KEVOFI-290183 format. One record per residue (C-alpha): residue in three letters; x, y, z. Coordinates in steps of 0.05 Angstrom, whole numbers, plus 5000, padded with zeros to 4 digits. Example, Ala and Ser with C-alpha at 12.3 -4.5 7.8 and 13.67 -1.06 7.14 Angstrom:
2
ALA524649105156;SER527349795143;
This chain:
753
MET596728991404;ASN602229261365;LEU606029921391;ARG608830491349;LYS615230761374;ASN621730961362;PHE626930551321;LEU634430781309;LYS636430661236;SER642631131223;THR646131661252;THR646132141198;ALA640332401159;ILE643632211095;VAL643631501115;ILE637031571141;ALA633831851075;VAL637531361038;SER634830731081;ALA627531081081;GLN627031111006;ALA630230360995;ALA624130201045;LEU618830551009;ALA621130260943;ALA620129530975;ASP613229701000;GLU610130210960;GLU603729890946;GLU602229691014;ALA604930211052;ALA599930591099;VAL600231321118;PHE601331571190;GLU594531781211;GLU596532101278;ILE594032801293;VAL598233271337;VAL595433931362;MET602034221395;GLY606034671341;THR599534801307;PRO596435451307;GLY591335491358;GLY592034721373;ALA588434651300;GLY591133951295;LEU595533611241;ALA597532951213;LYS604132751240;GLN606632521175;ASP604833261151;ALA609133671209;SER614834111194;PHE616733961262;ALA619533441314;ILE613933171356;THR613032511392;THR606432211398;MET605231701458;SER599231281475;SER596231121538;ASP597930361527;GLU605430591509;MET605631041572;ASN603130441612;MET608429891584;ALA613530451603;GLY612130381674;VAL613131071692;LYS613231161770;SER613032001753;THR610432491700;ALA617832641687;GLU619031881671;VAL614232021603;PHE620132411579;THR624131701574;LEU620031631509;VAL622232291479;PRO628632361443;GLY632532971459;VAL630133091527;TRP634032821589;ALA630032751654;GLU633132631724;SER626832301748;SER630932041813;GLY628132561860;GLY621132141866;VAL613932271844;ALA615733091844;GLY621633501833;ALA625833221775;ASN630633571736;ILE629333601657;ASP633533881603;VAL632533901527;ARG636933961467;GLY643334101508;LEU640134771530;PRO643634881601;GLY639034751663;GLY642934481723;GLY635834401766;ASP628234361761;ALA626234511684;PRO627735161653;PHE626034991579;VAL619934541598;THR612134671594;MET606534201603;SER599234291582;ILE592033941588;ASN588233941522;GLY593534431491;ALA592934971551;PRO599235071592;ILE598734901671;TYR603435461692;GLY604836111663;THR612436091668;GLU616735491656;MET619335331729;LEU621335701795;SER625935501842;PHE623434831878;PHE618034781823;GLU617434481754;GLN611334321718;SER611733581718;SER611233681799;ILE603333831794;PHE601533331747;ARG599632581748;VAL599032121698;ASP592431671707;GLU587231281667;THR584031921648;ILE589632021599;ALA587831881525;SER594832071494;ALA601232551500;GLU605032911452;ALA611833291466;LEU614333841417;ARG620934041412;GLY623834641390;GLY620534911325;PRO613935321325;ASN614535271401;ALA618235961403;VAL611636211370;PHE604935901388;SER601835821461;ASN606436051521;GLY612536121472;GLU616335571500;PRO623135461459;GLY625034821490;VAL619734271498;THR612034271512;LEU609333611541;ASN601433621526;PHE597033091558;ASN589932941523;LEU584432781564;LYS580532191546;LYS572632451519;GLY566332111526;GLY561831761474;GLU555531511457;GLU557930781488;THR558430821566;GLU565230481576;GLY570330521632;ARG575530181676;VAL578029921744;LYS584429741766;TYR587929601830;SER595929561836;GLY600729331887;SER608029261894;ASP613929001928;TYR615129591966;GLY607829631997;LEU603830061938;GLN596530041940;ARG593730361887;PHE586130331857;ASP584630721790;ALA577830831755;VAL575331161698;LEU568031271670;SER565231551614;GLY559331631568;ALA553532061540;LEU548632571588;GLY543832691530;GLU544332841446;GLY551833101436;LEU553233161506;TYR559132731535;TYR562232621603;MET568832311634;ILE570332211703;GLY575931781735;GLY581731821781;TYR585531471836;VAL587731391899;SER594431131926;SER599231021989;SER605830681992;SER612330662034;GLY616430861971;ILE622030521945;ARG626530831990;ASP623030632049;ALA623131212104;GLU619430732153;PHE612731072140;ASN607631152086;SER611731702048;GLU608131701978;THR600731861981;GLY595032181948;TYR589032221903;GLN587032571843;ILE579832701811;THR579032891735;ALA572533051705;GLN570833291632;LEU564733531595;THR564333521518;LYS558833851485;GLU558733781404;PHE555234281357;ASP553634301287;ASN559534761278;GLY564134601334;GLU565334341408;ILE566834581475;ASN570534201527;VAL569934341606;TRP574933961643;SER578133931719;ARG582133601761;VAL583733601841;THR589533291860;ASP592533201932;ASP599132821919;HIS605832821947;GLY611832391955;GLN618632341991;TRP623432871959;TYR630332331947;LEU636332691952;PRO644032591938;MET646832151989;ALA653831882009;LEU656531451956;ASN662231151999;THR658930912064;GLY656730242039;ASN649630432041;ASP644230041991;LEU644430581933;GLY638330301904;SER633530341972;PHE636830812019;SER633631372055;GLN636131872109;LEU629532042125;GLY625931652176;ASN621531712238;ALA627931872275;THR628032552239;ARG621232622206;PHE619333272248;ARG623233882265;THR621734432301;LEU624135082263;GLN624635852278;VAL620836142223;ASN621236902240;ALA625937502276;ALA621037452331;GLY623436772351;ASP617236442335;THR617735672317;GLU613235172276;ASP613634462277;PHE614134152204;ASP612433372184;PHE617433212132;ALA614032562112;ASP609533132065;GLY615333102019;ARG614233491952;GLY607633451910;TRP601733821894;LYS595133991930;GLY591134381881;SER587234401825;VAL588134501749;SER581834641704;GLY580034911633;VAL575935051573;ASN577234851506;ALA572635111448;ASN573035101367;PHE568335341318;ASP567335311249;LEU564336031229;GLY563635911158;ASN566536321095;GLY573635951111;PHE573536251187;GLU575235831249;VAL576036031319;ARG578735721374;ASP580535861449;ASN584935431500;MET583935671573;SER586835391643;PHE585935561710;THR591135281765;LYS592035421836;GLY594235041898;ASP600034911937;ALA606534601911;ASP610434571980;THR617634261981;PHE619933872051;GLY626933542044;PHE632333262084;VAL639033542053;PRO645933322055;ASP651533822077;GLY658433642061;SER661732982069;PRO660632402109;ILE666932272162;THR668131742213;VAL666431762284;GLY673531672292;ALA675532302260;LEU669832642296;ARG672632442357;THR679432582347;SER677933352324;SER672933402376;GLY676233062440;ALA669932732450;ALA670232032491;THR663831762455;VAL659131942407;SER652231722413;THR646031842379;LEU639732232409;GLY636331562423;GLY642631332468;THR645830872414;ALA653730902420;LEU656930942356;GLY663530592338;ASP669830942307;ALA668630592242;GLU660230852231;TYR659831462189;VAL656532122215;GLN653932662164;ASN650433372167;TYR643833332141;GLY638734032141;HIS631133942139;TRP629334452088;VAL622034822081;VAL619635082018;LYS612135272023;LYS609935541952;ASP602335781937;LEU601735871864;GLU596136121815;SER595936211738;PHE591336391682;THR592636281616;ASN587936411553;ASP590336261479;LEU585036571430;SER586136461356;ILE582136651291;ASN583736221227;LYS582536351156;GLU583236011095;VAL584836461036;GLY586136100974;ASP592935640987;HIS594336021049;SER591635821124;ILE593236461162;THR592336511235;VAL592037101280;GLY592336981352;TYR593237311424;TYR595836961488;ARG594737241555;ALA598236931624;SER597737201692;TRP600836771748;SER603036871820;ALA607136541873;ASP608136621948;ASP613536361981;PHE616436222052;TRP623335812053;THR627035612107;LEU633835292077;GLY639734992117;ASN638534782187;PHE643934252191;THR644733782241;PRO649333172250;VAL645732462234;HIS648131762236;ASN649131612160;VAL645430902164;ALA638330842132;ASN633331172171;GLY638731412223;ASP638331812282;PHE640632502300;LEU647232572344;ASP645532772415;ASN646433482428;SER653433562450;VAL654833452371;SER654233962319;CYS654134152251;SER660734562264;ASP663633942298;LEU663733582233;GLN666034252198;ASP672034242238;ALA673433512237;GLY673833642155;SER667133452126;GLY667134062084;SER660134292115;GLY658035012103;CYS652934972160;TRP649235562129;ALA642335792133;PHE638136242094;GLY630036432091;ILE625536772052;ASN618637112052;SER616637331982;ALA611437481935;GLY611937601856;ASP606037641804;ALA606937771732;THR603437801662;ALA604837631591;ASP601037911535;ALA602837631464;LEU600237711394;TYR602337251342;ILE600537081270;ALA602136481223;ASP601336261158;SER601835611119;TRP602635641050;GLN601335071008;ALA606035230946;THR604934590909;ASP601733890920;GLU608433680946;LEU611334430977;ARG608634751043;PHE611835331071;ASP610735531144;VAL611336191180;GLY610136501249;LEU611537161288;ARG610337291357;LYS611438001399;GLU610437891466;TRP610338341532;LEU611838221603;GLU610938601668;LEU613938261731;ASN613738501802;TYR617138181858;VAL618238371934;LEU623437971980;ASP624237862054;ALA630537462063;GLY634737242121;PRO639136802161;GLY635436152157;TYR628536542168;PRO625237182133;ASP628137732181;GLY622638252171;VAL626838732130;ARG625138862061;ASP630938702018;MET628338721946;ALA622639101906;VAL622738971832;ASN618339171780;LEU620438921702;ASP618039041642;GLU621038721584;ASN618538511512;ASP621438131448;PHE620137761384;ALA619637081368;TYR619836731290;THR619536131261;VAL620135931186;ALA619935181154;ALA619134841089;ASN615934171085;TYR616633711021;ASP612633121012;VAL617532660971;SER611632160967;GLU605331901009;ASP610131631059;LEU616132031055;GLY617632741072;VAL623233231093;TYR623233911125;LEU627734481148;ARG626035011199;TYR629635581232;SER627135841298;ASP629136471338;GLY625836441405;PHE626436731481;LEU626436611550;PHE623937191601;PRO627337161672;HIS622136911731;PHE621737101796;ASP627836701826;ASP631837001772;VAL630037671791;ARG632537491866;GLU638537251844;GLY639837961794;ASN639537601731;LEU635038011687;ASN637237681622;VAL632837591568;ASN634836891545;GLY635436821460;ILE635236171437;GLN636335971363;GLN634935341336;LEU635835031259;GLU633334341251;GLY632433851194;GLY628133201190;VAL626332631152;LYS619732231157;TYR617931661131;SER611631251161;GLY610030521123;GLU606329871139;PHE611829521174;PHE616830091184;ASP616130831219;LEU622031271220;PHE622632011242;ALA629332351247;THR631533061268;ALA638533371267;PHE638434031312;TYR643434601317;ASN641835071374;LYS645035691412;ASN643435941480;ASP645836751497;SER646136621572;PHE644036271633;SER645036231714;SER648035671747;VAL643735191796;VAL639635581846;GLY641335391922;SER648535341911;ALA653235631958;THR657235861897;ALA655636501858;ALA652036441798;ALA656236381732;ALA652936741668;PHE654836291598;LYS653136211532;THR652235531494;ARG651235131435;SER649134431420;ILE648934021356;GLY645833341352;VAL640732791321;GLU634332531350;LEU631531861320;GLU625531521333;GLY621930961301;SER618930211302;VAL619229581258;THR612529171268;TYR611928501239;GLU606028091256;ALA606228001329;PHE612828311336;ASN614428981355;LEU621329351364;SER621530131380;LEU628030511396;ILE629631261406;ALA635931561406;THR638832271420;LEU646632341400;GLN648833031419;ASP654833511432;ALA653134091476;GLU658434571502;ILE660335221531;THR662335741483;GLU662536371531;SER662836411602;THR665036901662;THR669136241694;ALA674536251634;SER676035481647;ASP669335251632;VAL669635451562;GLY669834791513;ASN666534391573;GLN660733941564;VAL654134231588;LEU653333991659;ARG648533381673;GLN646833231603;PRO649732571566;LYS652432571491;PHE648531981479;LEU641631621500;LEU638831061473;ARG632530621487;ILE630729981458;ALA624029701472;PRO621728991440;SER614528651449;TYR611828051426;GLU604227841433;ILE602627071445;GLU595826761438;ILE593326321498;GLY588025851483;ASP581926121448;ASN580326711489;ALA587127051517;THR592927391499;ALA599027561526;ILE604628121508;LEU611728071530;TYR615328691538;GLY621828971555;ALA626729551549;ALA633529711555;GLN636030481573;PHE642930661556;VAL645531291585;GLY652331621566;LYS657932001615;ARG655032631643;TYR658733221685;GLY655433401749;ASP658734131743;ASN660634651690;GLY667934561710;ASN667333771686;THR670533561751;VAL664933131774;GLU664332521730;LEU657732171728;ALA658931501697;SER654731171646;TYR649530641654;THR644730151636;LYS637530061657;LEU633729431637;ASP625629361650;ALA621228751632;GLY614028611640;ILE608428171618;LEU600828371608;VAL594927861596;ARG588428001576;THR583027471582;GLY576527531539;GLU575428241519;ASN575128521593;LEU579828221650;PHE587228341646;PHE592928261688;GLN599828571687;VAL607028441723;SER612228931709;ALA620028971734;ASP622629681737;ASN630729681736;LEU631328971733;ASN639028941728;ASP638929421796;SER643429891765;HIS646130501811;GLY646231021757;ILE647531721786;THR644532191763;GLU646732871798;GLY652432991844;ASP652433471901;PRO649234131866;ARG652134521927;ASN658634171940;PRO661333901878;SER667333651915;ALA662533151971;PRO662732471955;ASN655032541947;GLY650432321892;ARG643532171870;PRO642331431845;ILE636531231807;LEU631130781839;GLY633430061856;ARG629629441831;SER621929431841;PHE615828981819;LYS609229221810;PHE603028831791;SER595829041776;ILE589628721762;GLY583729051718;TYR577329021684;ASP574629421627;PHE567129461610;
């Protein structure tokens, strides 16, 4: 089983082109054309051979994602160059950035889709990014990630990255898989998928999982639990096909947050949350009403995503395609969040004059032990989204012309109560301090705590209408020009009731926003030979404000301009896809939830993305790499100008070898591993909080006996790296940070039929 992935051959497009040409000359007669078909970046999702694409796109099979050992959907991005995903927050709640475009929290330039249909109408909201409502399981056939390029024109006009998951389809033969997985952290998970025919031209696929574990950061209870069921019906006609699908998910996990890095706790397994702090009664309105909250609920998704995909050949060169999705559910967040630095009990006693300091459970603490303020944060978010992308394509001579209409409507109803800080004993699963000690006592002792509180009730709804037109002109056998234009109109309505830790019953904001903008893209693709091609593309896109931008007074329409050039080589033993990019971002606002005021700034980024693989007999070596320089060019905070864009490294490198061994007459084993190298980053725009570079090592073995039974053992973070992905976004001076998860082992046994 040979896996095509990514190979680092050079750091410049010139060297890449020379290397690819040399490989072509050596293997010209035996080279095989790369025939993977991609749907992202094509008008209406028409489909195109990856080798022919005039844009940067990464394809991933289900086997590749499985062997990467992804623990969350965001970790799929470890297989994609140009994208930096902080998956240290758990199964949900990642921060994802792309090509140096400024983020600082959640995923403002990331869209996820199923079968080409976006799962939500806008990229992100506060405490919501789209990977939180998607789970990878055995129903996924493949995935593709498109960066920049035609993203700005097609589908929802995402100027950053779109990650699309293609569901498995049924066929004439009945087939399926059952799999059980366990781990050294108490995981129990059962996966199953079944597909086949229901009649002539009618096929089904159904599958899902049920899962439970205490999590690598053990909170003394099963903090990661859930299930998912996915079904798809496919009906084939003489001139087309219709897919109808739905996935129902109820899955959540503990939201891992920054922790004290200087108190001696195990950074790979520490969890402040535990049975002692699991429940909290909080005030929810100005009338004094209270509600009990269970923080075992963590962060996740309880809802459904459904859709329809249709494509038909109408004859006379006309084709029509439609991709629809409907999403509805709750994406709630329950987190235990630090406030300020930890301090010693001795410092607290000196400041407060207390004779002793004890926990609520009655344990007296020594002067050398640490205490810290933590707050129970509640974000209840009711989401709904409907998207539809209808397009008609006509072949006219050497031109393939597409006209499309995209419409999306979405809403979010929120209740928040943030802050609610109280002192706790800073050990794993530590208890509250007794009622004689308050948040302000630690503040007075020099912790730097803010002891603030903020709550809201809000409701927002929006609609987007877009028209787009595209032309793909095959000027010669070797040269193709691709152009696209999009005009989009946004109508957004938002109402807000904010207050001191809870909504106070007074309407603070009611906004009706109408915006419109143009996006366009133009590209040239030249086939040097059957196996070697080059392209150049320019795109001008935009990002409309979302509900939380409106709340924070940021009504800017962000303009994003991107210039890309790429080299593509695909041979029998060697594949290489390389893209150089340059982008500019007009304006943005800093991380949501910060105690400091938002700062508007502009950025530019220049870099190279490399992916490739070398395969020789039973050995495969794949690599991906990103080299980029992203900096702030203008800012309302003058001292930030020239600084590195926060939290994104200048280099990312992933090397993944694998080797297949025959065991006897009827069994094979694949030994595989990966080494990820992450460069230095900064936790703030001021570049005062340095996040050191780190290396993460993974390994595994997959054994197949016969054609049906398989076993797999994998080790994640084998070197037990404590790489820090972020500092404290609300208090950069505090010695808090969020490390990656510690070493863990997982095993699976499965049966294919």
